[in-house]
N, C-alpha and C positions, 0 to 999 in steps of 0.2 A: 392964374396959373395954379402960384403956390398954394392960397386955401384954401382950393379945387382939389388937387393933391392930394391934399394934410384934410378934407374931409371925406376922403373913401380914404386913404393910409395915414389914418391919428397915430398911430406907431414913429412917423417921420421923425418926428415932436421931439420924440426924448432917445434918439438914440445920438449919442458921445462914442468919447474915449471908450469910458469904464465900460458901457454897454456892449461896444463893438471886442472888444478883450473878450465878455462871456459870451458874446455871442459867437467868436469862433472858437474856441475853448469847449462849447454844448458841441459845436460844428463835427470839431476831429472825433468826440466820444461815439458822436452820433453814425459818419463816414466807417469808419472802424466796424460796423453795426452792422451798416448795409450789405456789408459783403459779402455775409454768410445766408443773409436773408436775403439776396439778391439771388443767390444759386440757386437756397433751399423754397426757394419757392416761386421761383419758374418755373427748376423741377416737377411741381403740384400739379400746376398747369401744364407740365405737358409741352414748355418749351424751353428751346436752350437757355443753356444761362445767360445769356447774356442779353435777354429779350428780359432777366429781373431787374438786372444793370438800366436798360433801357428805360426802366418805367422809374425807380429808382432818384434818377437823375433828374426825372423830366416833369413827373406832375410834383412830383412837393412844391417846387420855382410856383407855378402856377396853382394848384391848389392857393399858398399860401397867402398870395402876392390879392388872390380875387374872393378869397371864406373872409369864414368871422376872426375863426382863432388865430392866436398869435401865439400860439405853441405847436398845435397840431401837427405830426408828421404824416403825410402822405405815401404811401411805396406801394409794393408787393405788397396784398394782406393772403394769412391759409385762409381763411374763411373764402375770400373771392379768388383765388387760385384754384381751390379747391370748386367749387362753380364752374369756373368758365370750363376746369376740367371735362366736369361732368360734366355740362351741357353739349363739347364738342364731342365725344371722345367717340359717341356712335355715330356719327356720321363724316368725321376725319381720321385720320392717319394721325396718332401725339409727334409732335415733333417735324411731320412734313410740312413744306412750302404752302400748300391748302389750311392746314391745321393754324399758322403762324399768322396768314391772310385771313381765316376766318373770327382769330381774337384776336383783333386791330381793329376786323369791320364792326367785331359785336365790342369793343372797345369803344366808335363810335360813337357808335347807336345806343347805348347804353348813357353815353356823358350831353348828348338828342335829347332822356329823359329825365334826366336829371336836371336841367336847367330847363326846360320846361314848365314841370313843378315848383323849382324858385321858382322862376320869371309867374308864374297863376297863380302863387300863393298857399300852394301845401305845401309846405315844409311843416307847420302846425304840425299835420294829420301827423305825423311821426312819434306826436306826447301822445297818442291813444291807443298806439300800439305800443304793448307793455315793454319791457325791457328781458323781461321771460325766457322772448319768444328769441334772441341776441343770443340767450345762453343758453337753452339747449342747442340749435342750431350751428355755435358752434363747438361745443361739445362734439358736436353726432359727424360732422367739419374734419375735428381732431381727432377723432377715431378716426374714422375711415384713412386718415391721412399718415395717422401710425402703423396700422393695415399694410396701407401700402408700397411702404417702404420695407416692410422687414424680410419683405423676400431683393431686392435691393444688399439692405444689408447681408443678407445673408451668402447673396449671386447666384440662387436660386431660382427659375420660372413661379408664380403662386396665382390663385384666383383674384381674381377684383375683389375689394373686399363687399363689394355690395352683394356681393354671393357669396353671403354671410355661411352655408352653414357645410356650402366645399371647399370655405377660403377652415373654417375649421377642421375639417376632418383633413384636411393636407399641412397641416401645419408640424405633426409631428416625421411625417414623410421630410417637411423642408428644413427638417433641425437636424436630420440625421443626418442629408444629405449639402449642407453647408457645406461652402467653399472655407477649410480654415484658415485661408490667405486673407480669404474676406472679412471673414469669425476675427481673428486678432486686428486688422481696421479696424471694425466695428469700435468690438471693446476696446484698444484703449481712446480713441477716441469721445466716447463716452467717458470713462472713464475717466481723461483729463477735462472735458467742459465739466463734469460734475464736481471734480475735486475745483478748481475755479472757482465755481458758484458758493460754494461751502467754504473754498479754506482766502480766497481776493474776489471777493461779490463787483468789485466797481473793473473789471479786468476785464478785457470781453471775452466771456473766457468760450464764448462757438467758432470766435477766427484761431483762435490758437490750436482749437484744438480740434482741426480739419488739417492746421497746418501741419500739429503732430501722428494725425491720421495719413496726409499726403507723405512725410519724411517715412513713415516706420513704407508708406506703401512701394516709395523709392530702394530702401532697403531692402526690398524682398522681392523686389523686380519685380513685384505684381502686377505687371499690365501681363506681362509673360507668363503670369501662375493664374489664369483663366479670370482675372477681375480686372473691370471692365475701369475707365476710365472718363473721366471729362471729353477730357481734348481739348486741341486751341480752341482761343475764344477767333472770329476773324477778326473782329471790331468793336470798341468802346464807345468808340465817337457814335450816335442815334444815330443809323441813318434814315435822309425820307425816305418815310410810305404813304399810300394812296391807297387808303381804305377799298375794298369792292363796294361797289352797291346795288350790286346786281338789283332783283325782283326779285331773281328764285333761293338767292344769299339770302342776302332780306328778311323776306318768307320765311325762312327758314333758321334762322337766330331770333325768331321775333320773341318766341317764349322762353328763352332765357333774357332775353334784354331787357325785360320788365325787373324780373330773378332780376341782375344784378344788379342793373340799377335802384330798386328797392332795399336790397341787401346793404350796398355800399353807399349806400346817404345813413340809414339806419347802424353801421357799423362808425360811420363819421361821427353818424351828431351825437352818438351815445361814447363819445371816446372824448371830443369835445366837451361835451355837457362838465363828462368825471374831470376833466383840465381846469373846468371853469371853475369848481367847487376849491382849486389849492392856488385860483390867482389872484380869482373876483374880476374877472376877463367875463363883459358881456358877451351872447350867445344870441347871434342874429339867424338863426333858423335854414329861412327859405337865401338868404345871401350865402350860407354855408352848405347849401339845396345848386347851389350858382354855384359856387370854388369848384366842388364834386363835377362838377361834370363838363368844366370848360378845365380842366385838370388832365377830362378820360378827353373829350372830345380835340382836344391839341396834341396830348402825347400824343394819340394815334398815328397822328403825320408821320412822328418821329418814331414811331415803332415801335411804343412804350404801349404794355396790354394795360386790362384795365386795373387800377388803382382805387385805393381806399385811407384811412383813419389807421395806420397802424399805434399800436395799443403799444408796443413797448416804446420805440422807438419813442414818439410822442412821451410816454411815462419820462425816455433817458433825459429829452431833450429841456422838460421843465429842471429834473435833481440837476440835471449838471450843470443848471446855470442862466439858460438860456431869460434874453432879456426884451431881444424884438423878433421878429418872422424872419430878419435881417439870419441868427442860424442856422433858417433849414436854407436859404439862397448858398450859405456860405457850404455848409452841408454839402449841397448838390455839387460843389468846386472842388470840394477836395477829394469827397469820392472818383472826381473824375479823376484826377490828378493821381491818388495811389490808383484805381483802376491802369494806369497807362504805364506802370510801371511791373509790376505784378500778374498784367493779362497772361502772360508766356507759361508765365506757372503753373496755372489752371490746365495748360496742358499733363500734366501729373496726378491732377486729383484724384484719388482712387472715389468711384460709385461706392461703394461702404462708407465710407468717412462722411459723404454731404448725405449720406443718409440716414443717418445718423443723430447727425444734426439738424435736421427734419422731424426723426418722430422725436427728439428733444422737446424740439419747437415744439408740435404736436402736443405733448407731453402738456406741458405746461398750459396749454389755452385749455382742458380738463378742467371745469368748472367746476370741480365735486364742495369745495366747499358753500358754492353760492346755489349749489344744487337740494342741499341739507340744510340751508336757514330756510328755501324755500319750502320745507318737509316739514319745521318747527311754525313757522311762524303763518302762510299763506298756502292754501287747500290750491285757490286757485289758480298764484302763480305756478303751484308745484304742478300742478296740471299743463301750464301751457307748453310747461317747458320742458315734461316729457313726450307729448305730444310732437310736438318739434324735433325733440329728437330720438322717437322711435322712429316717425317719419320720412328722415334721414337716415339713421341707419339702414333702415327696413324696403323700401322703395324706394327715395331719392332725396336727393340737397334740397330740390325742386319744391315737390311734393313735403316734406318737413316744412321750408322756411313758410309757402300759402297758411298751409294746417295748421303753425300757430299764430298765423299773423290772421290769420281767418277766426280761433279762435277764441287770440285776443281782442275780437272786433265785439263776437257775440259775446264773452263776460260783463265790454266795456257797457256792449246796448242795456246788457241787463239787470242792469246796474243802476242806468238810468229809465229804468223802464220802472224802478221802484223810490219811486221817493219817499221820502223819510215823514210822514203823519202823524204829529204828536198833539197830544193835547194837554193843557199850560194851564198850572194854577200858579200864583203866589205861594211860596218860600222864604218863611221869617228865617232869617237868620241876624247871628250877632254882629252884623258887619252890612246887612240893613234884606230890604226885601226883594226878593228877586222872582222869577216868573221859570217854574221848572218842571221836567215829564211828572204829573200825575202820576203813573206807573211805578216809575225809578224810582220815587221820594215816597211814596202813600203819603199822597196830599190830598187832602182834604179840596172837596171842586163846588162850584157855587150850582144848586140847583136850577138853575138858570140862565145863566151865560155857561159855554163852553169856549176856551179860547184856545181856537184848533191853526197851529203851522203847520204850513204846508217848503219843504226843502227840497228844491231841487227840480226838473223840468216839466209844465204840465201841459203837452202834448199827445201826439197821438199812438207813441208807445207802451204810456205810463196810464190810461184814461180807463182801461180796463181795469187796473191792479189799486188807480185810488176810488173807481167808482165798488169797492170790495172792501177797502179801507173804511170810507164815510157810511156803510151800510153794514159793516161793523161795531161802530160809535152810533148808528139809530139800534143798533139791539143788544149793549151794552150798557150798562145801571145810572154808567155816569154821567149819559146823554141828558142835552139839556135841551126850553126851545127853541132859546137866541141862540147859533152861530157865533162867534170872530173868526174871520179867518187872518191868520199872519200872513202878508204873501213878502214882506221881507222875506225870505228862500225862497221866493220863486224865479228860475237862471230865464226857465222861455216858456212862454205861452202861445199854444197853437190854433190855428177853427176850430180842430177836434177836443182842446184841451179848452175850450171857452164855454165851445157848444156843451161840454160835462159838466162844467160847473153854473152854466143860466140853468139844466135840469137840472144838476142838483137844487141853486137856489127855488124852484116854481115845486119843487117837488117839497121841501119845507116850509113853504107855506099853504099848499096843499094840507103838510099835519099841524097846522095852525101856529108853527112857531118863524122865525126869519131869521136871515144870512148879512153879517155884515165884511166890511173889507177894512184890513187898518196898513195900505195903502202907502210906504215916500218916499220911493222913488216917480218921477217923470218917466223914465220909457215903461213901467207899467201902466201910469195913467194914460201912457199911451194904447199901448192892447188890448189894457179892457176896453175904453172908451172906441178902437179902430173898431174891437168885435161885437158894439153893446152891450155888452157887461153890465157899467155904469148906467147905462137909461136901463138894464132890466135889475137894478140892485135900488137903484133909486142916491140919489146922494146926498141923503138923508142920513142915509147908508153904510158913508162910508169916512173913515177919519182918519188922520196924519200917526197916531201912534195911541199905544193900548192904555196910558193915562186919561187922554180925552173919548177911546171909547165908553170907559169906565164912565166917566158921568154922567155920559150923555145919555149912558141905559139901563144906568140904577133906578136913576125917575123913573122911569117909563115902564119900570117889569110888573111881574105881581104883586104888589103889599102888601097882600095879605097874608102870600107867600114865606116872601123878608120879614114881614113881624114872625112870624111863628121859625123864621129855621136859627137854630144856634149856632152858625158856624164863622158867621161871617168873616169870610173870605175877602174882602174889600173896606179898605176904609170910606169909602164911603157907604157903608151900609149906613139902615138907619137904624136906630136904639134898638132891640128886641122889645117886645110888649111883656112886663112886667105884670101874672099878672095878681090881682089883687087877696091878701091872704085871708078868712075871719078873724075877726075877734074873738081870742080868749080871753074869759073873764075867772081868775081862779084865784079862791078865797079864804083869806087866813083866819082859820080857829080862831086864835091866838084874842085877834081881835071879835071876840063874837060876847056879846052878854045876856045875861042871862036874863 
């Protein structure tokens, strides 16, 4: 039993007195950050504040025990909260009992989707979605969040930020009509948070800023001056919940379910892999999918709404010295104890103070530096991020996400449809002789043999491109009668790719030349044999390496061409024929006799 437990939770063997102390210290730090985040993210999701705490209490424990990352902290996040609100707002009144029930049901359904994706081992598909998708999506969501909170910070009615034109036109009037007490509370909250971040970066600046805003609001009697308050929390103990699985509700939530499940796992995997670069821990993507799914499936029965990996809390967990996943378990326990004592104080928390913290959270998520980096280094990544960002801002969060994913996959497929086709020849250097690209290094080529390397998949998507590349070689000056295809770089071969190679062999032979193969891997031999290419090309034209191919081919070449060739490309080339020079007799005038 112990060996089985250690096999699934290998970190248990590393638990000792030192690790427990480090994990408890990290847990205390993480718990303090979870309080303002829980309030802020629940507000973004359109839920009462306690649901942010329920999510921060339940989801992290399940995810850390069943996932693969030892340090990633799950819970409510900005992008997930914004997407959940965008999915439900058109159908339910935010904060209402129906809205809460739908949010919990949506969480359960998304968890099931994530579990299924991990169980059928589709987690590796996340590797084909560019990180630029999440950069654009999170930036767009962050901008919408910042805009959505300005009205709460000023205590004035504002249009939804998705109605961007109407929002911009209404903004000047909102600034004029702002409640002065709300403006003072918002200003102080922002000032305290930014000052602490600048001068005391290790302090829980969000929490202290909210307390400062609450104290100012209490001193100004803001509740009686038109400033809304959060109100008393009903309970910090997550109540049991039974998600509604009526057919009508499930059908209504299905489109949002897929989007939430996809965003949740992409966000979590991105964070887990980023952390692994610091910790050196190996991440099992499929297990992480299942861990995320179980945290949402199980959390839904404890009133938790959709969760994912939290970049801020995960980074803080690592920086605080967490050694094992127990740090996350301890953080949930400490968070519960803290909430138990301070929950009554939330009745005096002004909405403008909370909105200011949300604005700061959203502002920090705007990935300006990453977008600038894409602009300098990769136009394709910039296009993906920009498409996702604009789709998110101008249409909807779901549309932006799907547009970015589709464009990311399209660009990936476009790359796979263009395998690298290069003509190689020996290049003599001080360190030895190596085969290199003849065009790039301006290398002389053999007039009778072309060594052609294929790098990439030879499949239905790349057939047309390969045909164009080979036709361009036929029409070029370096085209030779014998082609030696170097198959080491071929990553995939399907039936249409094999048919293309078969037609190429026949075409080359019809023109008086021949095609040879250099194959080193058994799986490639099996695939070539399966599609009949070995029979087509003949056993005598297949070699395990370039050197053997040269030794076998050179004696079979047109020796007259070799005799008159002055390039001497290969060491195996026969010596050039030296034309005999006519003997010239030069007379010596001094030896002439009379």
